[in-house]
N, C-alpha and C positions, 0 to 999 in steps of 0.2 A: 458287245455293246450294241451292234446294229441288228442282230438277229435273235438275241436271247433276252427279250424284254417282257413279253406277256401282253395280255389284253388290257388296254387302257380306255378310259372313258372319253378322252378329248380327241381321239383320232381312231380311224377305222381300218388302218392297215393290217392290224392283227385280228380284226373281227372275221368270223367265218364267212366265206363267199359261197361255198358249196359244201355239201356233205355227201360222202361216198358210202353207199350201202352195199355190202358184199355178202352174197349167199352162195352156198355150194349147189352144184348141179345134182347132187344126191339127195337134196332136201325133198321130202315127200310133199310138203306144203309150202312152196316158195312164197306165194302171195301172203299167206298168213304170217310167215316169218318176217317178211318185209314190213307188214303192218306193226308187228311187235317191236321191230328194231327202231322204227321211226314213227312215233305217235305225236302229232302236233300238239295234242293236249297235255303231253308230259315232256317239256323241253329238256334237252340234254344239259349237263352241267356247264358245257362250254357256252351256251347261249341263254342261260337262266339269269340274265342280268338286264335291267331295264334299258340300258343304253345300247344293247346288242339287238340288231334287227333279226327276228327269227325267220323272216321270209328270205330263205336262201335257196340256192339251186340244189336239188336232190338228184344225184347220179347213182344209178343202180348197176352193179357189176355182178355177173353170173360167173363164178369160178368153177371151171370144168376140169376134172382130172380124167383123161381118157382111160386110165386103168381102173377107175372106180365106177364110172357111169358110161353109158353108151352115148355116141354122138347124136343119135336120134332123140333120145330123151333130153339132151342138152338143148338141141335146137327147138324142140317143142316148148320147153320151159322159157327159152329166150323169146320166142315169138309171142307167147302169152304175156310176157313182161312188157314187150313193146306195145301190144294192143292195150294193155291195161294202164301202164305207167307213162307211156309216151316214148319219144325218141331218145331220151337220155338214158340209154341202156347200152351195155357192152358185154359181149361174151369173151371171157379171157380163159385161155387154155394153158394150164401149167402142169408139168409132170411131177409126180410124187413117188415114183417107183425107183428103187435102187437100181443102179447100173450093174452090168455083169462084173464079176470080180476081176476079170482080166483087164478091164479098163480102169480099175481103181488105182490110185497112186497114193499109197499110205505115206503120210509125212512123219508120223510118230508111232512108235511101237505101243504107246499107251492107248491108242484109239482101237476100239474093237474092230475085228475084221469085217463085221457086217456094215460098218459105217465107212463108206468110201469118201474120199476127198472130192470137193467140188472141182469143176474145171478151172484151171488157173486163170484163163481169160475172163471167166464169169466172176471168179472170186475177186479179181482186181477192181470190179465195178464199185464195191462198197468196202473193200478191205481197209483202205487208208482212213475213210470217214469213220468207220466203226471204231478203229483203234484210237483215233484222235478223240472221238466222243467219249470212249470209256476212260481215257486218260484224264480228260478235263473233269468228267463227272466224279471220278474217284478222288481227285484232288479237292473238288468242292465238297464232297461228302466228308473227307478228312477235316477240312476247315470248319464245316458246319458242326461236326462232332466236337470240336474243340472250342466252339463259341457257344456260350450259354446265355448271353445277354439278349433280352427281348425275344427269346425263343417262343414264348407263349403266344405272341402275335404272329408267329410264322415268318418273321423277318430278321435278317442278320444285319447288324450295324457294325461294321468293322472300323478300324481306326482311320481309314481313308475317307470316311464320311459318306460312303456309297450305301444304298439300300439294295439288298439282294434277297431273294426268297430262300427260305429253307427248302432243302431238297426233300422231296416226298415221293414215294413210289406207290402211294395209295391214292385212289381217286376220291373226290369229294366235291362239295360245293365250292370250296375255296381253292381247290388244287387244279392241276392240269396235267396233261400227258407230257412227260419229259423224256429226253434221251436216256437219262439215267434209269428211269423206270422201265423203259423199253428194253434196255440191256439186261436189267435184272430179271424181268419177266421172261425174256427169251432164254436167259441162261438157266432159269429154274425148271424149264420144261424138259421132258425126257427126250433123249436123242436116239432112242432105239427104234423108232418107227415113225411113220407119217404123223405129222402134228394135227392137221385139221380133221374134224369129224363132220358128220352130216348136219349137225346143228351149230357148227362153229361159224361165227361172223365177226367182222372187224369194222369198227367205225373210225374214220379218219377225219379230223377237223383241222382247222387252221389255227388252233390255239397256240399261244406262245410257249416256247420251251423255257421252263423256269430254272434258271441257273445263274451263277455269278458271272460277272463281266471280266474281260481280260485285265482291266485295271485292278480288280480285286485279287486276281491271281498273283500279281506282282508283289503282294504283301507277304506271301508265304516265303519260307526260307528256300534259298537256292540250293539245288542239288549239286553234288560234285560231278566232275567230268565223267567219272566211271558210271555213275548212275544215269547220267544223260545218255551215254552210249547204250546202256542196257535198255533204256526206255525206247530209244530209236529202233533197236532190234525188235522189241516187242511190237512196235507199231507196224513193222513190215512183216511180222509173223502172225498168221491168222490164228494160231493156237496160243491162248494166253494161259500161262502156267498158274494153276490154282494155288500152289504153295507160295508164290511170290506176290500175286495181286489179289488173291481171294476170289477170283472169278472161276466158274466152272467152265471146262473146255467146251467151246461152242463154235460150230462152223455153220455159216449161213449159206443158203442156196446150194445145198449139197447135191440135190437131184435135178436142178434146173439145167436145161440145155440152151443152146444158142437160139433155137426157135422160141423158147419161153421168154428169153430176154427181149427178143425182137417183138414178141406179142405185147409185153409190158410197155415197151416204148411206144408201140402203136396205140395202145389204149390211152396212155397219158397224152399223146399228141391229139388224138381224137377228142379226148375230154376237154383239152384246153381250147382247141380250134373250133370245135363244133358246139360246145356246150357252155363253157365258162365265160369265154370272151364275148360271145353273142349275148349271154345273159347280162353281163356287165354293161354292154352297149345299150341294151334295151332299158336297163335301169337308168343309165345316164340320160337317154332321150326322154324317158318318162319324168324324171326329177327336173330336168331342164325345162320341160314344158309346163309342169304343174307348179313348181316351186321357184326355180331360179328366174324364169321369165317374169313372174309376178313381182319379184323383188327388184328386178331391173327396170320395170316399167314406171310410168309417171305416177300411177296410183301407189305402187310399192314404195317409191321414194317419198311421196307425201306422207304415207303411213309411217314410214320409218322416222321421218323428221318429226312428226307429231308425237311419236313415242319418246323420242329423245328430249323434246322440248316440254311437252305437257304431261307425259306419262308419270305415274306415281313411282316412288322409289321401290315399293314392294308390289309383287305380283301375286295374284291368287294361285294356289296350287292346282294344277291341272295336268292332264296327260301330255300337254303340248308346251309346258313351261318348265323352268328350272326346278329340279327336285334335289333333295338332300337324302343320301343313303349312307349306311355304315361303310366305312373304309375297310375293304378286304383285298386280299390278293397281294401280289408282289409290288415292290417299289413304292410302298406307302411310307411317307416321311414319319419320323418319330414324333409322337405326340398328336398325330392327326387321327381322329376317330370317325369323322364324317367328310364326305366329298359332295360337291355340287355337280350335278349332271344334267344333261338334256336327254329326255326320253328319245328312243329311236324314231318315234313318230313326229317329233317336233320339227318344224321347218328348218331351224338352225342345225339340227343333227343331220337332216337329209341333205342340206346344202354342203355340210362338211363331207358327208359320204359321197356326194356327187363329185366334189373336188378331188377326193382321194381316188375314186374310180378313174377319173380322167387322168390323174397323175400316173396311175398304174398302167394305163394303156398308152402312156407317153404323149398325151396331149397337154403339154406343159403350159402352153399359152392360155388355153381354155381353163385349165386348173388354176392358173394364176388369177384369172378374172374372178372365178368363184371364191377363191380364198380371200381376195381383197374385198369382195362384197360381204361375205359372212363375217369378216373381221370386225366390221363396224357394229354388227349386232352383238357380238361377244363383248365389245368394249362398252356398249350401252348397258348390257346386263351385268357388267362387272364379272364376267366369267373369265377369270384371269388365266386359268390353265388352257382353256379353249383359245383365248386370244393369243397366248404365247405360242400355241401350236400352229395357228394360222400364220403368225409372223415368221416362224421357222420355215413353213412350207413356201411362203412367198419368196423368201430368200433362196430356197433350193430351186424353185421354178425358174427364177431369174438366171441362176447359174447353169441350169440344165437346158435352157433354150438354146437352140442352134443359131444364135445371132449375137452380134457384139453387144457388150454391156454399155448402157447409156451412162450409168454412173456407178462407180464402185462404192461410193459413199452410201448410196441407197441400200445396196445389198448388205453392207456391213451394219447399217442402222437396223435393218429387220432382224438380223441375227443377234445384235446387241440387245434389242428390246426383248427378244424371246428369252435370252439367257437371264436378263435382269428379272423378268417376271417369274421365270421358273425358280430362280433363287430367292427372290424377295417375297413375292406374293404367295407362291405355291410351295415354297420350301422343298422343291423336288430337285435334289442334286443330280439324281440319275438322268432326268430329262435334260437338264442344262448341260451335263457332260455329253450326253448323246448328241445334242444339237451342236456342241463345239466340235466334236469328232467329225460329224457329217460336214460341217462347214470347212474343217481342215482338209478333209479328203477332196472336196469339190475344188477348193483353192489349189490344191496340189495338181488336180487334173487340168486346171487352167494355167498352171505354172505361174501363179500369182504369189511368188514366195515372199514378196515384201509385205503383203497384207496378212500372211498367216500368223506371224508372231502376235499381232494385235489381238486376233481372235483367241489364241491359246492363252496369252497372259491374262485375258479377261476372266478366265475360269480359275485363276490361282487365288486362293484365299486361305484363311487360317483354319477352315473347317476340315481340310484334307491335305496333309503334307505330302502323301504319296501321289495323289492326283496332280497337285501343283508341281511336284518335281517332274513327273512325266511330261506335262505340258510345257514346262520351262525348258526341258531338254530338247523337245521337238522344236520349240521356237528358236532355240539356239542353232540347231542344224539348218533351219530355214534361212537364217541370216547368211550362211555360207553358200546358199544356192541362188542368191540374188545375182543379177548381172554383174554387179560390182560387190564382191563378198565383203560383208561387214564383220571384220575379224574381231574388233573390239567388242561389239555388241554380242557376238557369239561367245566370247570369253566371259562377259558379264553375266549372261543368262545361264551359261553352264555352271558358273559358281553358285548362282542362286538355286539352280536345280540340285546341285550337290548338297547345299545347305538343307534343302527340304528333304532330300533323301536321308540325310543324317538324322533329322528330327523324326522321320518315320522309321528309324532304326534299320534302314536298308543300307548298311555300311559298305557293302561291296559296290553297290551302285554309286554311293557317295564318293568312295575312293576312285572309282573309274572316272567320274565327272571332274573331280578335282585334278586328276592327272591330265585330262584333256585341257583344262584351264591353265595348268602350269606350262604347257607347251606354248600357249599364247603369250603369257606374261614374262617368260624367262628372258627374252631379248629386249625388254623394255625397262625403263627406269622407274616404274611405278613400284616403289619399294613397299609401300603399305599393302597394296594388293598382293604382291608376291609373298610377303610375310604371312598374310592371312591364309593364302592357299597352302603354303608350306606347313603352317601350324595345323590347319585342318587335315592335311595329309598325314601328319604325324599322329594326330588324335585317332583318325580312322584306322591307320595301320596298327596302332597299339591295341585298339579294341578287337581287331581281327587277328591278333597274335603275331603280327609281322614286326618283331622288335627291332631287327636290324634296319628295316626301312623307316620305322618310326624314329629311331635315333638319328638317322641321316636327315630326315625332314626337319626335326627339331633343331639340328645343328645349323641348318640353313636359316633359321629364324633368329638365332642368337644375336647377330650383328645388326639387327634393325634398330637404328638410332631414333626413329620417330615415334616409338611407343612410349607410354608413360613409365616412370620408374617402377611402379607397382606391377605393371604388365611385364616389363623386362625381368623383374625378379621372379615372377611366376614362370616365365619361359625358361629361365636358367634352372629353377628348381625342378620343373617337370622334366627338363632334358637330363639333369643329373639322375633323377629317379629312374627314367626309362633306360639310360645308358648303364646304370648299375644292374638293372634287371637283365639287360641284354648280355652283359659280360658274364653274369652269374649263370645264365641259361646256356651260353655258348662255351663256358669254361675258358674265357679269355682274360688275361691279365691286363687290366685297363692302364696300368703304368708302363707296360711294355709295347703293346700293340697300338698302332696309330689310327686315329679316326680321320679319314682323309679330308672331309669337307667342313671341318670346324672353322667357323668364321671369326673366332675371338682368339687373340686380339687381331686388329687389322694391320697388315704389313704390306708396305708398298715396295715391291721388288725393285723397281727402277731407282729408288732412293738408297738402296743398299750400296755401301762403299767399303773399300779396303785401303788402308793406309799404313805406313810405317809408324813406329812409335814416336819418331821425331816430327811428324807432320802436325800441322794445325788442324783442329777439328772443324773449323768454320770454312775450310777451303773446298767444300763440296759443291758450291754454287758456281755458276758461270763456267761450266766445263768446256764450252766451245772457245771461250776466250783463253783459257789455260792451254787448250790443245793448239790454238793458233800461235801462242807464244812459244810453246815447245817446238813447233815446226820452225819458226824463225830463228830460235836459238840454235837448233841443230844445224840449220843452213849456215849460220854465221860461224859456228865452230868448225864445220867442214871447210868453209871458205878460208878461214884464218889458219888452218892447219892444226887445230887442236885435236881433231879427230881425223885420222888418216889410215890408209892401208886397209887391213882387214877389219879394223874397228868401224870403218865407215859402213860396211855392209851390216855389221851387228847393230849399229846405231839406227840405221834405217828400218831394219826388221823389228827392233825394239820399239821404235816409234809407231810402226804399223800395228803391232800386236796390242799395244796399250796395256801391258801387264804390269802388275806391281812386282818389283824385284826385291827379294828378301834374301839375306844371307843366313846361313845356319846359325841358330842361336839368337837371332834378332826377333824381338816381338813384333808381330803384325796384328793390327787392330782391325776388326770387322765392325762397321758401324751399321746398326739395324734400328730403325725407328719403329716402335710399336705404339699403337694408339688404342685406347678404349673408347669405342663409340657409344657406349651405354651410359645411362645416368646412374648406374650403380657400380660399386667397386668390384673388381675381379682380381684374382690372385694367380700368379704364374710361379711354378716351381720347376726346379731342375732344368734350367735353361742352358743349353749347350749347343755348339755348332755341329752340323753334320758335314764331314769333309771326306774327300777321296784323294788318296796319294797315288801318284804315277812316277815311275822312274824317268820317263821321258821328259825332256825340257821343252818339247815343242808344245804349242798351245792346243788346247782341247777343241776339236772341230766337229765332234759327233753330235747327234741329235739326242736330246734329253726328253724323257717321257715323264711329265709332271704327275700324271695320274698314277703311274706305277711307283714313282718315288714316294708318293704320299703315304704309302703303306710301310715305309721303312721303320724298323723297330728301334727302340731306345738304345743308345750306345753307352758303354760303361768302360771306364779306364781306372788305372791304379792311381791313388792320390800321390802327388808329388811332395817329396820331403821339403820342408821349409815353406810351404805355401798351403793356404787353406782352400783355395778355389781352383787350383790347377791340377789337371789329371793327365797322366801320361798314357799315350797310345804308342803304336808301333813306330810311326813316322813323325809324330809331333806331340806337343802338349797343348791341351785345350782348356780354356777357362770355363768353369761352370758356375752359374749364379743359382744359389739354392732357393731363394724366394724373393719376389718383389710383389708389391701391391699397386695396381693401377687404379688411381682414383677416378671418379666419373669424369668423362670427357678428357682424360689426361693423355698427353703424348710424351713418350720418354725415349731417349736415345740410349740403346744398349751398346756398350763397347766391349766386345769379346775378343780376347787375345788368343793368338796362335803362335807357338814357338816351334819352328821346324827343327828337326833333328837329322834329316837326310836331304841330300841334293836331289832335285827333281822338280815335280810340280804338285801343288796342293789345290784342289778344286773345292771351293765352298759350295756345297750342294743345297744346304738349307739350315733350318733351325728346329731343334727339338725343345719342347716345353710341355708342361703338364698344367692343365687348367683346373683351378680350385682343388688341387690335390687328388684329382680322380681321373681326368680324361687326358691321355697323352696324345700329342699331335706332332707330326713332322711336317713343317711347312717348306716345300721346295722353293728355292729362290732361283728363278730363271730370268735373267735380264735380256732385254732386246738391245741389239747393237744399233748403229747408225742406220737410218733409212737409206736404202740403196736407190740410186737415181741415175744409173749409168746406161742401161739398155732401155729400149722402148717398152718392153714388157714390164720392167721395174717402174717406169714412169706411170704406166697405166694402172698399176696395182700397188698395194702397200706391201713392200718387201723389206725386211730388216736384215742387217748383216749379223755376223757372229760377235758376241760380246765376250771379251776376255778379262774384264776387270776383276772378276771373282776367281780367276785362274792365277794363282800366285806362283811365280818362278823362284825357286830356291837355289841359290848358288853357293860357292865356297865363300869364306870370309871376305868381306868388303869393307871399305870405309863407310862411316855413317855420319852424315853432317847434321849438327844440331846448332841452331841459331838463336840468338837473343839480341834484341835492340834495347839499348839503354838511353835514357834521357830524351825520349821522344815526346814532345809536348802534344797535347790534344788539339791546341789552337796556336796558330802563329799569324802574324800580320802579313799582309801582302807586301812582297819584296823583302821580308825579313829572312835572314839566314841563321839557322841554328845548327849547332854541332852536336851530333849524336855518336854513339859508339856501337859498332857491330861486333858482337862476341861470337867467334867461330870455334866450335868444339867438335872434335872427332871422337865419336863414341863407338866407332867400329874397331875392327881388328887389323886393319891395314892402313897405311899412310894415305892421306888425302892430298890431291894435287889438281892443277888445272881447274881452279874454281872460277866459274864465269857467271855473270849476272845479266839477266834480261829483265828490265823494268818497264812497267806500263806508263810511267810518268818520268821520262828521262830529264825533262827540263826542271824537275824539282830535286833531283838527286845528283850528288857528286861524291865519289869514293876516293879517299886519300890513301897514302902509304902508312903503314904502321909506325914509321919514324915520325910522322906529323901528329901524333896523338896529343902532344903538349902545346901545339901551336894554336893560338886563339885567332878567330876569324876577324875580330875588330881590334887586334893588338895595336898599340900606339908606338910612335917613334918621334925623332926630332928632325928628321931630314925633310925639309920643305921644298927641296928641289924637284923638278920634274924627273920622271924615270923613263927608261927605255928598255923594252924587252924584245927578244927575238923569239918568234913563235913558229911552230909548224902550221902552215896555212892550208893543209890538206883537209878536205871535208870527210867526215865519217859519221856513222850512226852511233850516237852516244847511248842508245837504249841497251846495247850489248857491250859490256865492259868486262875486263878481267879484274878480279879482286886480288890485290897483292897479298902474298903469303910469305911467311919467314923462309929465308933461303938457308940451306945448310950445305956444308962442304961436300963436294962430290955429288950434289943433287942437281936437278934440272933448274932451268931459269925461272920456272913458274912458281917455285916454292912448294914446301911440303908441310902439312900439319900431321905429325905423327899420331898414332893411336893413343887416345886418352889425353892429348894435349889441347890447349886452348890458346887462341891468339885474338888480339883486339885490333880492329881497323876503324879509323875515323870515317864518319859519313856525315855529310852536310845536307840539310834539307832547306830549300828556299821556297818561300811562298810565291809561286809563279802566277797562279790564277786564284781568284776568289771563289770559295765554295767548299763543299765537303768532298774529299777525295779519298779513294781507296787505292793505296799503292799496292800493286801486285809485283812481287819479287819472285823470279824463277831462277834458281841456282842450279847449275850443272857442275859435276865434279867427277873425277876419275880416280882410280886406284893407282897407288905408286907402282904397283906391280901389274904387269899385263894379265888380263883375264880373258880367257877364250869364250866365256859365256855372254858377257855384256860389255858394252863399250863405255858407258857412263851411267851415272845416276842423277836424278833430279830431285829437287825439293821446292815446294811452294810455300810462300809466306806473304802475309798481307798486313798492312798498316793503315789505320784510319786517321787522317789529319784534316782539320778544318782551317781554312785560310780566311781570315777576317779582313775587311777593307781597311786601308790606312790612308794613303795619299792618292789624289788624282792629279796627274800632271799632264798639262797641255803645252805644246811647244810649236813655235813657228819661226821661219827664217825669211829674211829679205836681203837683197844686196845692199851693201853699204854705199852711201853717196859720197863718202870722203875719198876712199882709195879703192883700187881694184884688188881682187883676191881677198876681199873681206865681206863678211856677212853679219847681219844683226840677228841674234838669237833671243827670242822672247819665251820665257818659261813661266807658266801659271800653275801654282801649286795650291790644291784645295785639300784641307783636312776633313776626312770623312768620318772621323771619330766624334762621338758626342761628349766624351769626358776628357780623354787624354789629349794633350797638346804635343807638338813635335818641334824640335830645334834642329835646323840644318847645320851640320858641323863641317862638312867637306863636300866638294863637288869635284869629280874626276872626269876628265875627257880622254878617251882612248881613241887614237886615230894615227894612221901612218903619216899623214901630211897636214893635219890641222891641229891648231892649238886654240885655247879659249882664254878670254880675259873678261873681268867684270866691267860693266858700263854704268849701271844704275846703283851699284853698291860701292860706297867709299870704304875701301879696305882699311884706311887709316883711322876711321871713326868707329869705335866700339858700339856707340849708340845706334849709328846707322846700320851697322851689321846686325845687331840684335833685333832691330825693328823690322828689317827686311828678310831675316832668316827664321824668325819665330812664327809658327803657324798655330794659333789657338784652335780649340775645337769648333768645328763647323765654320772655319774662316778660310780666307784665300789670300795669298801673297803673290806678288808679281815682280819679276826682275828681268833686266836686259843684260845680255852678254855679247862680246865681240868674238867672232871666229876668224882667225887669220891663218893664211896658208904658210907653211914652213918653206924655207929656201931649199930648192931642189938641187940635188947633186947627181948629175947625169952618169957619173962613173959608178955610183953605187945604187943606181935606180932599182936594179933587180933585187939586190939585197935589202933595200929599204922597204920593198913591198912586204917582206916577211918580218919587218920590225914594227913595233907598236910603241908610239910615243904617248906618255901619260902626262897630262897637264893637271896640276892640283890647284884648286882654289880652297884654301883653308880658312874657315870662319871662326875656329876656336883654336886654342893653343895645342890641343891634342891632335896628333897626326896619325891617321890610319894608313898603315903600309898597304899599298895597293896589291902587291904580289900575293898577299895572304888571301885576297878575295878574288881578284881577276883570274888568277891562274886556276883556281879550284872550281869556281862556280860561274862567274860572269862570262868568262871567255868561252867556256864549254857551251853555255847557253847560246851565245851569239853565233858560234860556229854551227850549231845545230839549226838555228833559224836561218842563217844566211847561206 
């Protein structure tokens, strides 16, 4: 891009500065030959252009071979040249005679013995450059041979939008000397003897090398690693095999010695220091005095202003004004037949050449001044290409000056204007690309990484996908080199670069960039960006023949829920097509082998649960509350002696492991929730659990590898007799669901049964299923345990313990509790007591005993004896007298109680429910507090026979009851003014119901030393009683009562404290026996509160 561009009209960097004329010392007429080689009246093809100045430095070289001419003859010819032609002459001595055979070092048997190899130290001077040159030129020739479009104009337009010249090895008015032609011409010469003759001469100019750019080379197909290694070997080998590369074996500098190389270096140094640089300095001084000073003076400024303000829009054609010539040569845009130029004698052209010369000798400040001066003239004449070139050079000078930048914006503005004019006005993509690359390299040198992406992205457009991809990728890498790396911008630009690579059919580069972007987005929640990258990776991998990778990438896209239904259906369809091709190509059974990273359906491992067949399905929530209740129940059972001895250790270990205990033959249900995140339906087939059996009953504490387990193959069992979906395996029976359809956005709970057949442990490892009847997947299920927070290291990091909920403990036959609640209302009134029935059924194979209950709402619940099933809570009677009860006044926790079971002869005192039997127990529910309540019941029970494996089993049950408001009661007391030991009790009753009314039927007062009597209610008058005990909806009633102290008996004071006196105020004829209510519910509640 920077060195292979050719002569252009708007700048003089590639214009010839000097011409080197070389003649041999054996020439009989040296002066005549020089005259023939360089005739000012017949310009060379390199300067036969109106914008190229022919007044260049002529440097004469006398090439002397000591073996062909005498030193005296060479000196005489050299002195004659200095007298006639001036000081710009040089005598160069080079050997051309073969060295003795004993010093030759033959590298190949194919080389004739008369051709000795060059000295390795000398050969290394040009070995790498020649090999690289030949490699580039051979690739460009191969590309040019395959491109036929626009070949008649001598320009190749590839799909990247770049213009590059056709390679030519022949000279002409439109061509130039190239490295390709040099290699070809040198290769075609004979290698059997000295090349030059007495009349041979060579002309060297500064013409540009016409070849393609590195950007264009990227559009060719990439070679394999083996071919690249062979190419690297050829680059380091001076002999190029003709059969492989088509080149004739050629070695350069075969007879040169170290003295010859030193002489060549000295000639070049002398040429540059004594001739070329002084020549350029003289021209700079001359043009500065004759042209530039006039433009900078007051007269020049007035003249320029008058031209801009009063000059005509058209200028007459002259040798010093703009001219239009046919467009020839390299880098001519498509469709451009003519170009506008300044002749070399025009002041504007001389000013540009002055600035270029100053720039080449590194006087950047002076060059910047001249560029800025001539820029205005170009703008006035609307010479857009010249104007863009000066804008480019102004920006380069500002960055090349050894001083701090005053404004980064000004530099970027110059380059931006240059690129815009190159692209818009001049349609010269090559020049705009070259400007961008130079700007990019200069910003890199200044380590201005933040400004680089702006310059590179500016050159991205729809005209060239390959060039845009290259610039976008480089811009992305610059974002990572900023002081604070911009990772997200890097990922965004890498994705854009990959997209443009794909449009340019550079699939390997596109795949590489997409992989880089996937590393950025994989740890973020940007699902749309991740899906786009994975989908693109799948497409590129498929086109490159990487079917396994393509299937993996497409599998990662399937679970994207933010795409449209049409796009999701297309993703699934393409995935199925690719996976079918992959399995056919790899000879894999898609129904047996597992695809590890399939994202459909979505399964949350933490929500997977295991329960027995008697458990409620909705008890999976509030696990912490259930765990706390289990701990409290176990502590109470141990404290009360229900669990003792060796069972205590078993119970504590069982509580710590938190494993599901299952007896042989008992169905165990695994609950797995699967969800379809897509807006299209999917089908699942052959759904079965993946389990692992162990003889040990200890919990599994090993590490599981989810990536390795994801490759588990499909499991197959024998169908079980009498069942359509159960299949028999060695240690258990598994349920298999043949087919289900998940509708769009549907969540479904799968309940899969396991029936153990051996004692030991069964670990639920995962779930087997087949998607849409084609893709088999094994989803490993690995749950995290409770987060550990014991040590300092665990507190500082996130560490989880081992989870054993999926590790099922299989024991010998055990009792299995099954419960049902009957007559439980959905709503009750506040304070209302309803009687329900608790049905206890033993579905196990052993007797059930020691049934204990832990409830979350003990003030709502009271359990009676089975003998009290027929006793009504509000049963009536005729006894109007006060009652007295003797109660146990010890405080206890009513949340843990024993459930009475039927007693049998010879059995224990706790009762037994034999296998297959059922018993009924009364249970009263009282509306203690207003609101919606979820009653949690935790039952624990033991086997009638001792078991060395477990101590007890538990069961969870929940009920939902809503308590509605009924009455609001406010009471107050004050001492009586009549007598001592008496108080006045005022009770205000408000009906909170809006429809129903209430009638007070009876008031009972329970106290060891106090009794109650009415004051404001006349018990003899039915009208007064009805008026003061009836409470209509949203109404309030008020009544006064007298509280009197009973006569104390000092002898029985201690016993009286355990006695409860019941005072009855009966407002209707029906009497409610207090013992049916106070013993079961009210008294229990008061003891718990007090």
